[in-house]
N, C-alpha and C positions, 0 to 999 in steps of 0.2 A: 550575475547575482553574488550578493555578499551575504557573509555567514559570520556572527559575534556572538562569542562564547562569553555567557553572562555570568556563570555562576556554576563551579562544580562541589559535589557533595563530598562533604569530609570525611564519609564514613563507607562511600563505595564510588564507582566511575560513573554514576548519575551526573548527568548535565544539563544545564538550562540555557538555552542560546536564541539565536532571534534571525532567520534568514530573511532576506531583502530582495524581491525582485521586481520587475516593473509592473507587475499588476498588483503588488501589496506584499505586506510583511507575513511572516509564519513564526509564530511562537512555537519552540521546541522544548520538549519533546511533542510530537505532534500525531495523531492518526489522520490518515488521508482516507475519506470515503471512495468508494471504487464505483467511478462512472463509467462502465466498460464501453458503451456504445455513444457516450456522450451525455448519460444521465445516468443520476443514481435511481436504481429502479424504484419506482413507487413514491418519488420524494420528489416534491417541489424545491425551485432553487430557493425560492423564499423561504422554506423550512430551513433549507439547508444552512441559508444565512441568518436568519433570526434566531430560530428553536436551536438547530443544533449547533449553529455557530463554527460551521466549516470554513477554515483557512485557505486550504488545499484540495482539491480532487483529482481523481487520475482519470485519464482515456485511455482506451487499448488501441494500438496502434493496427494490429491484427485486423480487429473488428471493425475499426473506423476507414480503415484501407476497404475493405470488401464493400462495406455499407456504412453510409452513403454514399462514400468513393471520393478522391481525391479532388474530382474537378467540382463539385459542390463546395466541398470544406474550403477550397481556394476562392471559387466564386464568393462564397458568402463572406471570407476575408479572415479565415482561420477559425478554428473552433469555438474561443471566445466569441465571436462576433454569432457564429452558427447557433450556439446554446445560450446565449447571452449571459453566460457564467462570466464577471468581471473580475474575478480574484484569479489566485496561480493555478494553473494543470500542470500535471505532471503526466508524462506519456511513458508506459513501456514500451520495449521494442516489440513485441511479438515476440521475443524467444520462447517464454514460458507456453504461448499457445501452440506455438511450432513441437515443442516437447510434447505438450499433451495430444496432438494430432498424430502420435506414433504410427497408425496404421495410413497415415494420409501425407507423409513427407519423407523425402531423403536428403541427409547432411552431407555434405562434401566442401571440400574447402572454398569452394565459390560462394557456398550460401546453401541455402535451405530451399528445396522445392516442393510445394505441397499443394492439395486440392483443396478448394474453397469446399466450406461445410454447407455451403449456401446451395451450389450449384456446380460443384464439381469441377470446375476450372482450374486450370492451372497458373500456379504463380512462383515466381524467385524471389527470396527475400535474402539480399547481400548485405553487408554492413554499408556500402553506400547506397544500396536502395534504401535501406532503413532509415539512414539519415535524411536522404531527401524525402521521404514520406513525412518523417516528424518536422524536417521544416515547414513542409505543407499544411499539416495539422496544427502547428504553431504554439505547441505548449511551451512554457516556461522551464520545464525541466525535461529533457528527453533521457533515455536510457540507452545506453551502449547494445548491441546486438551479441547476444551471446547464446550458449547451447546449454539449457537447463538440465543437469545430468537427474537420472531416476535414483530413487532409494529401494532395494539396494544396488549399489553400482560396483562392478569391479573396479580394482585400482589403477589396470592400465587404460579401461575405459575414460576412466576419470581423468587422467594425466593426460592421456592424448586429446580429451575434450578441452580440460584447461587449457592445454597450450594453443589448440585452435580458436578457443575464445580468446587469449592475448591477441593474437594474430589478426584476428577479426577488428579486436580493439583498437589496436594501431589504424586500422584501414578506416576505422569508425571516425576517431581523431583525425585521420589527413582529410577526409570528407568534410567533416563538421567545420573544421579550419579554414577549409577553402571554398566554403558557401558561407552566405550571408542569410539571416533572418528574413523573411519575407512582408513583414507586416508592421516594420517600425517598433519594434521591441526586442531586446536580446534575450537568447535562450543560453541555455547551459547542459553540459554534457556529463552527464555520470557513467564513471564505469562501474563494473559489477566483478566481485569477487565469487569465483567458483573454485570446485576441490572437493565436491561431496564431503563425506565426514572424515577425509585423511588429512591428520594436523599437517604432515610436511607439504601436502599440495595446498590448503588453505594458506599455510606462511608462505609459501613461493607465490601463490595468485596476491595474496595481500599487498606483500612488497612489492611485486610488479604493477599493481593498481595503483600504490601508493606513487611509485615513480613516475608515473604519465601526471600527475601534480594538475590534475584538474579541480574545479572548484567545489565537489562533491564525489561521494563514494557511496556504492551500492554492494549489500552482501547478498549473493543469490543461492538459489539451489539449497535452499533450506527450506523445512514445513513442508516438506515432499512425503512424509510419510515415516522419516527419522524418529527414533525416540526423543522426548523433549532435552533429557538430559545430554544427549550429543548435538543436539541444536544449539543450546546454551555453552557448550564447551567450544564448539566451532565458533560461534560468536563472539566469546570472550578473546579467543585467540586470534579472530580478524580485529576488533575492535583495538587490542593493545599495538596493532602495527598500523594500522589507518591514523593518519594525521589527525591531531587532536584539534586544529584550528579549520576543520571542514566537516559539514555534515555528514553523518554514518545513514543509510536508509537500509534496515534491514525488510527484505522485501518477501509480502505475502503473509506475514504473521501479524496477527493470530489471534488467541484466547486473550480475555484481558490479564491474565496469568503470565502469558506469554508475553505479552505487552509489558509488563512493570518489570518482569526480570529481564528484558531487554534493555529497558531502560536503565537499570541497576549497572549493566555492563557496559554501557555507554553509547547505546543506539538513540539516535535523534527522531527518526521520522519512521513510519509504520503503514500499512495497510492490508485489508484483508477483505475479502467478500462475506466474512461469517455474522457480524452485527445485521447486514441485510439477509442474507441467505437464510440464516437462521429464524431471522424476524416471520419470514414469509412461511416460514415453518411453524411457528407459534410458541419458539423460544425467545424469553426476553430477558435481557440483563437490567437488572435493577439496583439500586444502592442498598437494597436489603437482601438482594440473592436473587438467584436465577429462577426462573418461574417459567413451566410448561403451560401457558396460556389455556390449552386443550382441554386440560383435566377438568373432571368435573366438580371438583373441589372449588374451583372459582366460579361455578355457575351462579352464584347466589352472593357473590364477593361485590359490593356495591362500592367497595373503596378505590382511592384513584390507582392507576396501574402501578405509579412511583410516586408515593405521598412527598419523597423528599426531592423530586425532581425539580429542575428549572425549567423542564420543557412542558409547555403549556400542554400539550395533546395531552401528556401522561398524568398531569393535574387535574384533568378536564374530564378524561374518559373512566370509565371503572373497568374493572378486571371483569366482571360478568359481561358488559357492554362488549369488551374486545372479544372476549371469549365465543360470544353469539356471531360477532362478524365472522372470526375464524372457521367455526364451523358451517356457517352459512356460504362460506367462500365467497364472499364479499369483497370487494378490491379496497375497500376503505380499510378493512382489518390489516392487510398488508403495508397499507401507508402508516396508520397508526404505531403498527410494531416497530418498523424501519424507522420512524422517526425517534422511537424511543431509544432502541437500541443504539442507533448512531449519536445520540442525545448524551447516553450514556458513555458511550466512548470517549466522546469530545471533552465531555465533564473527567472521566477518568485521567487523563494526559493533563488537561489543566490542572489538576489536582496535585497530580504529581509534581508537575512544575513548581506550584508552590511549595511543596514540601523541599524540593531540592533546594530552591533558595531560602527556606527558612531552615536548613540545617538539619532535617530530619526525616529524610526520605526513607532510610531503612526500616525504621519503626512503625512509619506511616503506611508504608508497603505492606509491612506484617498484618497491622491490624485490619487494614483494609481488605487483603485478599480473604482473610478469615471472616468476614462478613460478604464479599461479594460472589463469591465461588460458592456459597452452601447453597443446596436444594431448596428451595420451598415448598 
């Protein structure tokens, strides 16, 4: 993987860059649709490519490991061949899923032992095993195994967890460097900064992660319930330490406002389930503002879902029709809404990139947020 820093905004820390992988290029800043089980929920890959214009999607190590399982993915020739997505893929390490299974797992120095949410079977995720799993899945960018601390989190717990994450990272790097890709293209390992909302821990973790000198870096353990002000403070602190010549990935973030503020602080990559999850519940992001399509006010509104959208789905279908589908619980409603929201997110980061290159990001951000975050 290569990263080229193309332009820096003169009034903020926002950057425009280009990531090159063996499966294609990624223009940053970028939003990455979440494809947990090898699919972005309710969305065809043709729509991801031609309407949403996704440049990279995510897969989830924990879920893919349990189902369909590594034997099937390996026999298929890796996840790209299994799901026929020919562009870049990033896999998370499963650390967040292990964190979310608080009643089903035990974390020790060896790794995390957990019970499957599918059948209750017992499994161990260690740094070495997680590297082997992600080699088998075959993503272009893979994540180090870490512990994601909850919020709120006691200082001593956060400190001990961070140090264990650092020790796990060393083991991840050793295993990754001692093994080879399985499918004839290269893979890249991203370490993850932890430390909860404690400045000294975040600083120590960012310095350690930077010292590992990998090709990209991630910021984890945020967007887990902490106030947005603390998320931004920790993000800025970390971005000021992580090297400028490598991409920075803020994991699990977030709202359109979170993303634009993260870009302003120097973040290059984002992912979140919000656009698709909210779409399935009837919340639409549009260039005019946020819509709850289930509200009765849209029952006889025959205007396009998003009249300014480049997405054909949003231009063709009316608000009234989509409301009918959602109220009727038709699957097509979730599909149309998901395509709309992901198209909006990819449009948003594309416009952010344009404004960075044009040198007017901060003023563009303010005027844009005033419109898109209003409730219609």
